[in-house]
N, C-alpha and C positions, 0 to 999 in steps of 0.2 A: 473081530470087525467094534471097531471101536462102537463110540456112546456119537464122534463127532461126524463117521463115519457116513451111521445110519442115519441120524440127522440131513446132510449131506443127500445121503440116494434116497432120503423122502420126501424131499423137497423138490430133488428131479425128477417124478416121479408123478407128485401133485402137478407139478410144473404141464410137465406134456397131457395128464387127465384132463387139465383147465383149454388147455394146444389143441385136444382132439375134439373139443365141443362140450366138456363139462360144464362141468358148475349150471350157475341157474338156469336147470329146464325152462323149454319153449312154454310147458304145457304144466297148469300147472299142480295136475298130482302124475304119479307113477306108478303103476304096480313092484311089486318086489313079491315074489319068492320064497321063501325061506324052508329048510329044511332044521327043526327042533331033534333034539332028542323026547322024548316021554315027560324026561322030567321038565326041561324047560318049556313044553309047551301044558305042563298043568299047573308051569310055577304063568303063565303070564295067564290060565284062564283064571285061577282066582283071581292076580291079581286086578284083573279087571271086571270078574265082581266084587272086589272088596272096596274100588276108590272106583262105581256104579262104572264103568269105561268101556268101550269098546275097546280090544283085544291092541287092535292099530290105534289106537287113541296111548295106550298104554306103551307100548315101542315109541311115537313118537315122544314123548314127557321124556322116555327114556334115554334116547336119543339130542333130547333137548341139556338135558342134568351135565351127560357127557358132556358134550359140548361145551358146555357154560364152563366145566372144572377142565379141560383143557382148553378152553384159551382159546377166544378169539386171533387172537394176535397168530398165536401158530396155526386155525383151519386156516387163514384167509391172508398168506403172510404176501399173498403181491396183489 
């Protein structure tokens, strides 16, 4: 699959996500359960300790940094 096809497929999936009620949740908070390898779990704990933050806070900041790197125009094209 070419890069152009991949981008088009991703945009279609994003549009479907929005049409199915995705986007900004009605609640302010949502719960997420993830399965991490022992190494990632250890890393998350160590980062939380070093940053004097919660594991949730570390994940939120990581998501924010990743989103900033990707660019708002790519994440919210519609």
